N, CA, C and O atoms as a DFTB+ gen file, in Angstrom:
420 C
 N C O
     1  1       0.843      -1.188       0.000
     2  2       0.000       0.000       0.000
     3  2       0.885       1.247       0.000
     4  3       1.830       1.348       0.782
     5  1       0.571       2.185      -0.877
     6  2       1.293       3.447      -0.934
     7  2       0.571       4.464      -0.050
     8  3      -0.528       4.912      -0.377
     9  1       1.195       4.822       1.063
    10  2       0.588       5.743       2.019
    11  2       0.743       7.209       1.624
    12  3       0.079       8.072       2.199
    13  1       1.603       7.505       0.658
    14  2       1.908       8.896       0.323
    15  2       0.681       9.741      -0.025
    16  3       0.577      10.862       0.473
    17  1      -0.259       9.261      -0.856
    18  2      -1.430      10.094      -1.156
    19  2      -2.260      10.432       0.089
    20  3      -2.814      11.527       0.190
    21  1      -2.342       9.497       1.024
    22  2      -3.111       9.751       2.250
    23  2      -2.402      10.794       3.104
    24  3      -3.036      11.725       3.602
    25  1      -1.083      10.642       3.277
    26  2      -0.335      11.633       4.045
    27  2      -0.409      13.008       3.388
    28  3      -0.550      14.020       4.074
    29  1      -0.314      13.045       2.064
    30  2      -0.412      14.320       1.340
    31  2      -1.779      14.959       1.580
    32  3      -1.876      16.161       1.831
    33  1      -2.826      14.152       1.501
    34  2      -4.178      14.670       1.701
    35  2      -4.371      15.185       3.123
    36  3      -5.001      16.223       3.328
    37  1      -3.834      14.467       4.100
    38  2      -4.001      14.861       5.502
    39  2      -3.100      16.024       5.903
    40  3      -3.307      16.628       6.956
    41  1      -2.111      16.344       5.084
    42  2      -1.156      17.402       5.426
    43  2      -1.760      18.796       5.344
    44  3      -1.218      19.735       5.926
    45  1      -2.862      18.946       4.637
    46  2      -3.444      20.272       4.431
    47  2      -4.580      20.540       5.420
    48  3      -5.479      19.710       5.562
    49  1      -4.553      21.697       6.112
    50  2      -5.598      21.985       7.105
    51  2      -6.995      22.118       6.505
    52  3      -7.976      21.767       7.160
    53  1      -7.105      22.609       5.292
    54  2      -8.422      22.721       4.662
    55  2      -9.002      21.341       4.397
    56  3     -10.192      21.112       4.612
    57  1      -8.176      20.435       3.935
    58  2      -8.665      19.077       3.678
    59  2      -9.041      18.374       4.981
    60  3     -10.012      17.618       5.024
    61  1      -8.279      18.620       6.036
    62  2      -8.652      18.032       7.338
    63  2      -9.985      18.605       7.813
    64  3     -10.799      17.885       8.391
    65  1     -10.213      19.895       7.573
    66  2     -11.496      20.506       7.941
    67  2     -12.639      19.855       7.161
    68  3     -13.691      19.560       7.728
    69  1     -12.436      19.633       5.875
    70  2     -13.471      18.982       5.072
    71  2     -13.758      17.572       5.595
    72  3     -14.915      17.156       5.655
    73  1     -12.718      16.846       5.970
    74  2     -12.918      15.509       6.549
    75  2     -13.677      15.590       7.870
    76  3     -14.545      14.762       8.145
    77  1     -13.345      16.594       8.686
    78  2     -14.067      16.778       9.953
    79  2     -15.545      17.047       9.705
    80  3     -16.400      16.529      10.423
    81  1     -15.847      17.848       8.703
    82  2     -17.249      18.153       8.386
    83  2     -17.987      16.899       7.926
    84  3     -19.145      16.683       8.283
    85  1     -17.311      16.081       7.136
    86  2     -17.942      14.836       6.694
    87  2     -18.078      13.847       7.845
    88  3     -19.018      13.052       7.869
    89  1     -17.157      13.887       8.794
    90  2     -17.270      13.031       9.979
    91  2     -18.497      13.439      10.801
    92  3     -19.220      12.590      11.322
    93  1     -18.717      14.758      10.906
    94  2     -19.867      15.261      11.667
    95  2     -21.184      14.864      11.009
    96  3     -22.141      14.488      11.686
    97  1     -21.219      14.953       9.693
    98  2     -22.435      14.575       8.948
    99  2     -22.028      14.168       7.544
   100  3     -21.603      14.996       6.738
   101  1     -22.163      12.911       7.273
   102  2     -21.782      12.357       5.977
   103  2     -22.800      12.724       4.905
   104  3     -23.926      13.114       5.211
   105  1     -22.394      12.595       3.654
   106  2     -23.314      12.806       2.543
   107  2     -23.593      14.263       2.254
   108  3     -24.737      14.637       1.995
   109  1     -22.563      15.091       2.294
   110  2     -22.745      16.526       2.037
   111  2     -22.476      16.854       0.573
   112  3     -21.655      16.225      -0.094
   113  1     -23.195      17.856       0.109
   114  2     -22.986      18.335      -1.255
   115  2     -21.814      19.310      -1.276
   116  3     -21.352      19.768      -0.231
   117  1     -21.345      19.619      -2.469
   118  2     -20.274      20.595      -2.626
   119  2     -20.694      21.940      -2.048
   120  3     -19.892      22.612      -1.401
   121  1     -21.930      22.335      -2.273
   122  2     -22.428      23.616      -1.755
   123  2     -22.354      23.659      -0.236
   124  3     -21.955      24.672       0.338
   125  1     -22.735      22.570       0.415
   126  2     -22.667      22.517       1.878
   127  2     -21.226      22.605       2.367
   128  3     -20.930      23.342       3.309
   129  1     -20.338      21.863       1.735
   130  2     -18.933      21.873       2.147
   131  2     -18.287      23.220       1.855
   132  3     -17.445      23.695       2.617
   133  1     -18.684      23.819       0.760
   134  2     -18.147      25.127       0.368
   135  2     -18.482      26.194       1.410
   136  3     -17.693      27.114       1.626
   137  1     -19.629      26.080       2.051
   138  2     -20.041      27.088       3.037
   139  2     -19.189      27.037       4.304
   140  3     -19.200      27.983       5.093
   141  1     -18.451      25.941       4.508
   142  2     -17.620      25.784       5.706
   143  2     -16.222      26.370       5.571
   144  3     -15.518      26.514       6.570
   145  1     -15.810      26.709       4.361
   146  2     -14.451      27.207       4.141
   147  2     -14.484      28.518       3.369
   148  3     -15.412      28.793       2.609
   149  1     -13.459      29.307       3.582
   150  2     -13.380      30.595       2.898
   151  2     -12.513      30.459       1.658
   152  3     -11.356      30.877       1.636
   153  1     -13.098      29.864       0.627
   154  2     -12.400      29.758      -0.649
   155  2     -13.441      29.553      -1.740
   156  3     -14.620      29.334      -1.465
   157  1     -12.988      29.626      -2.958
   158  2     -13.899      29.492      -4.085
   159  2     -14.391      28.054      -4.214
   160  3     -13.805      27.117      -3.672
   161  1     -15.464      27.920      -4.936
   162  2     -16.028      26.596      -5.225
   163  2     -14.977      25.721      -5.913
   164  3     -14.833      24.540      -5.599
   165  1     -14.251      26.319      -6.850
   166  2     -13.216      25.586      -7.575
   167  2     -12.123      25.110      -6.620
   168  3     -11.624      23.993      -6.758
   169  1     -11.748      25.944      -5.656
   170  2     -10.738      25.560      -4.667
   171  2     -11.184      24.371      -3.837
   172  3     -10.405      23.451      -3.588
   173  1     -12.438      24.390      -3.409
   174  2     -12.980      23.270      -2.625
   175  2     -13.003      22.003      -3.482
   176  3     -12.696      20.913      -2.999
   177  1     -13.368      22.152      -4.751
   178  2     -13.390      21.001      -5.657
   179  2     -11.998      20.383      -5.794
   180  3     -11.860      19.161      -5.834
   181  1     -10.976      21.222      -5.864
   182  2      -9.604      20.711      -5.976
   183  2      -9.210      19.926      -4.722
   184  3      -8.588      18.868      -4.811
   185  1      -9.580      20.460      -3.550
   186  2      -9.276      19.756      -2.299
   187  2     -10.027      18.425      -2.222
   188  3      -9.470      17.416      -1.791
   189  1     -11.285      18.430      -2.640
   190  2     -12.065      17.191      -2.628
   191  2     -11.474      16.159      -3.587
   192  3     -11.509      14.961      -3.308
   193  1     -10.936      16.617      -4.707
   194  2     -10.309      15.701      -5.667
   195  2      -9.093      15.011      -5.029
   196  3      -8.899      13.808      -5.204
   197  1      -8.278      15.774      -4.290
   198  2      -7.114      15.182      -3.609
   199  2      -7.587      14.137      -2.592
   200  3      -7.001      13.061      -2.480
   201  1      -8.650      14.466      -1.857
   202  2      -9.194      13.522      -0.874
   203  2      -9.745      12.267      -1.557
   204  3      -9.579      11.157      -1.051
   205  1     -10.399      12.447      -2.702
   206  2     -10.907      11.299      -3.457
   207  2      -9.765      10.440      -3.978
   208  3      -9.812       9.214      -3.888
   209  1      -8.738      11.086      -4.524
   210  2      -7.591      10.344      -5.061
   211  2      -6.890       9.523      -3.978
   212  3      -6.326       8.465      -4.256
   213  1      -6.933      10.021      -2.740
   214  2      -6.327       9.299      -1.616
   215  2      -7.266       8.238      -1.048
   216  3      -6.878       7.469      -0.168
   217  1      -8.502       8.196      -1.552
   218  2      -9.469       7.220      -1.066
   219  2     -10.147       7.617       0.228
   220  3     -10.838       6.803       0.840
   221  1      -9.958       8.872       0.661
   222  2     -10.542       9.335       1.922
   223  2     -11.983       9.809       1.766
   224  3     -12.730       9.878       2.742
   225  1     -12.366      10.133       0.546
   226  2     -13.724      10.589       0.257
   227  2     -14.231       9.818      -0.954
   228  3     -13.511       9.631      -1.935
   229  1     -15.472       9.376      -0.869
   230  2     -16.142       8.756      -2.013
   231  2     -17.378       9.584      -2.327
   232  3     -17.947      10.230      -1.446
   233  1     -17.786       9.558      -3.581
   234  2     -18.944      10.358      -3.987
   235  2     -20.004       9.464      -4.609
   236  3     -19.718       8.409      -5.177
   237  1     -21.233       9.930      -4.478
   238  2     -22.381       9.266      -5.108
   239  2     -23.303      10.343      -5.646
   240  3     -23.480      11.399      -5.038
   241  1     -23.874      10.059      -6.775
   242  2     -24.859      10.980      -7.345
   243  2     -26.219      10.707      -6.716
   244  3     -26.635       9.562      -6.536
   245  1     -26.891      11.803      -6.392
   246  2     -28.263      11.727      -5.903
   247  2     -29.050      12.745      -6.713
   248  3     -29.093      13.927      -6.374
   249  1     -29.666      12.275      -7.777
   250  2     -30.322      13.203      -8.691
   251  2     -29.269      14.047      -9.388
   252  3     -28.364      13.522     -10.037
   253  1     -29.394      15.349      -9.250
   254  2     -28.437      16.261      -9.877
   255  2     -27.270      16.588      -8.961
   256  3     -26.292      17.202      -9.387
   257  1     -27.372      16.179      -7.701
   258  2     -26.311      16.488      -6.735
   259  2     -25.303      15.352      -6.636
   260  3     -25.625      14.181      -6.834
   261  1     -24.090      15.737      -6.327
   262  2     -23.022      14.777      -6.048
   263  2     -22.749      14.881      -4.550
   264  3     -22.340      15.936      -4.065
   265  1     -22.973      13.801      -3.823
   266  2     -22.794      13.804      -2.374
   267  2     -21.454      13.172      -2.018
   268  3     -21.021      12.202      -2.640
   269  1     -20.809      13.743      -1.006
   270  2     -19.478      13.314      -0.583
   271  2     -19.580      12.588       0.757
   272  3     -20.263      13.038       1.677
   273  1     -18.884      11.454       0.841
   274  2     -18.909      10.619       2.037
   275  2     -17.486      10.333       2.497
   276  3     -16.578      10.147       1.687
   277  1     -17.315      10.304       3.803
   278  2     -16.024       9.981       4.402
   279  2     -15.769       8.482       4.303
   280  3     -16.653       7.673       4.584
   281  1     -14.561       8.122       3.903
   282  2     -14.117       6.730       3.933
   283  2     -12.974       6.653       4.946
   284  3     -11.847       7.020       4.614
   285  1     -13.229       6.189       6.162
   286  2     -12.200       6.191       7.202
   287  2     -11.172       5.063       7.088
   288  3     -10.208       5.039       7.852
   289  1     -11.356       4.140       6.160
   290  2     -10.466       2.977       6.071
   291  2      -8.999       3.371       5.868
   292  3      -8.143       2.842       6.577
   293  1      -8.665       4.278       4.934
   294  2      -7.245       4.631       4.780
   295  2      -6.625       5.222       6.048
   296  3      -5.450       4.988       6.328
   297  1      -7.401       5.978       6.809
   298  2      -6.881       6.549       8.056
   299  2      -6.613       5.425       9.055
   300  3      -5.610       5.454       9.768
   301  1      -7.493       4.450       9.107
   302  2      -7.298       3.312      10.005
   303  2      -6.053       2.511       9.613
   304  3      -5.295       2.064      10.474
   305  1      -5.856       2.341       8.320
   306  2      -4.673       1.609       7.857
   307  2      -3.391       2.359       8.220
   308  3      -2.391       1.742       8.588
   309  1      -3.423       3.690       8.114
   310  2      -2.276       4.512       8.529
   311  2      -2.038       4.323      10.025
   312  3      -0.902       4.153      10.468
   313  1      -3.116       4.353      10.791
   314  2      -3.012       4.161      12.239
   315  2      -2.374       2.809      12.554
   316  3      -1.435       2.723      13.345
   317  1      -2.891       1.767      11.934
   318  2      -2.372       0.424      12.204
   319  2      -0.910       0.293      11.796
   320  3      -0.121      -0.348      12.489
   321  1      -0.555       0.900      10.675
   322  2       0.805       0.757      10.140
   323  2       1.810       1.629      10.874
   324  3       2.917       1.175      11.165
   325  1       1.450       2.870      11.178
   326  2       2.435       3.828      11.673
   327  2       2.288       4.182      13.145
   328  3       3.297       4.425      13.808
   329  1       1.107       4.218      13.668
   330  2       0.926       4.699      15.040
   331  2       0.879       3.538      16.017
   332  3       1.606       3.518      17.011
   333  1       0.034       2.585      15.732
   334  2      -0.178       1.473      16.652
   335  2       1.110       0.706      16.930
   336  3       1.392       0.348      18.073
   337  1       1.883       0.459      15.891
   338  2       3.086      -0.351      16.090
   339  2       4.125       0.370      16.945
   340  3       4.888      -0.282      17.657
   341  1       4.172       1.699      16.889
   342  2       5.153       2.438      17.678
   343  2       4.686       2.682      19.108
   344  3       5.513       2.832      20.007
   345  1       3.393       2.723      19.329
   346  2       2.901       2.940      20.691
   347  2       2.862       1.648      21.496
   348  3       2.916       1.687      22.725
   349  1       2.770       0.515      20.830
   350  2       2.668      -0.765      21.534
   351  2       3.855      -0.989      22.467
   352  3       3.672      -1.409      23.610
   353  1       5.055      -0.715      21.999
   354  2       6.255      -0.926      22.813
   355  2       6.243      -0.007      24.037
   356  3       6.592      -0.432      25.138
   357  1       5.844       1.241      23.844
   358  2       5.826       2.194      24.964
   359  2       4.773       1.814      25.998
   360  3       5.029       1.884      27.200
   361  1       3.609       1.417      25.544
   362  2       2.552       1.018      26.469
   363  2       2.990      -0.215      27.248
   364  3       2.739      -0.318      28.448
   365  1       3.631      -1.129      26.580
   366  2       4.129      -2.333      27.249
   367  2       5.165      -1.966      28.308
   368  3       5.148      -2.513      29.411
   369  1       6.067      -1.040      27.976
   370  2       7.092      -0.604      28.933
   371  2       6.450       0.079      30.136
   372  3       6.882      -0.136      31.269
   373  1       5.425       0.897      29.907
   374  2       4.736       1.560      31.020
   375  2       4.012       0.549      31.906
   376  3       4.005       0.688      33.129
   377  1       3.411      -0.453      31.301
   378  2       2.726      -1.491      32.082
   379  2       3.730      -2.260      32.938
   380  3       3.456      -2.569      34.098
   381  1       4.904      -2.570      32.356
   382  2       5.955      -3.256      33.121
   383  2       6.439      -2.399      34.283
   384  3       6.635      -2.900      35.391
   385  1       6.632      -1.101      34.031
   386  2       7.074      -0.181      35.077
   387  2       6.039      -0.108      36.195
   388  3       6.397      -0.141      37.373
   389  1       4.772      -0.010      35.840
   390  2       3.698       0.035      36.837
   391  2       3.728      -1.230      37.691
   392  3       3.614      -1.163      38.915
   393  1       3.880      -2.362      37.052
   394  2       3.915      -3.642      37.763
   395  2       5.102      -3.684      38.737
   396  3       4.950      -4.108      39.883
   397  1       6.269      -3.248      38.285
   398  2       7.462      -3.237      39.146
   399  2       7.286      -2.287      40.329
   400  3       7.661      -2.622      41.453
   401  1       6.723      -1.112      40.085
   402  2       6.523      -0.139      41.159
   403  2       5.522      -0.650      42.191
   404  3       5.686      -0.419      43.388
   405  1       4.497      -1.335      41.729
   406  2       3.503      -1.880      42.652
   407  2       4.098      -3.009      43.504
   408  3       3.724      -3.175      44.665
   409  1       5.003      -3.766      42.936
   410  2       5.631      -4.854      43.685
   411  2       6.559      -4.329      44.778
   412  3       6.664      -4.931      45.846
   413  1       7.228      -3.214      44.515
   414  2       8.175      -2.666      45.494
   415  2       7.496      -1.776      46.521
   416  3       8.110      -1.428      47.530
   417  1       6.266      -1.406      46.293
   418  2       5.572      -0.506      47.229
   419  2       4.988      -1.231      48.410
   420  3       4.378      -0.606      49.278
C-alpha cells in the first residue's frame, strides 16, 4: 500500500477541515462543504479531488447532486501501520514499570 497520497491529503488543514465536516455529517454536497471554508467553489473542488484520489472521500450521485462521504479505512490503515506499532512498545514498557513499582511498594 502506498501511504503517500493519504499523508499528502491529511497534510493540508483545509482538507482536514473537510474531513471533519464529513465526519460530523456524511453525505454533504459541494455547496454545503463550500459554506464551511473561505475559498472558491473551484478551490474546494480541488481539495475534494485530492481527498478522493487518496481514497478518503467517495462520492455518489443523488439526482443532480453529487454527495461526498467519508471513507475512514485509509486513516485506520495509517493508524495500524504507523501509530499502533510504535505505541505498543511504549505502552508495554509503562505497564511493566507500573507492575514493578507496585511490587516494590
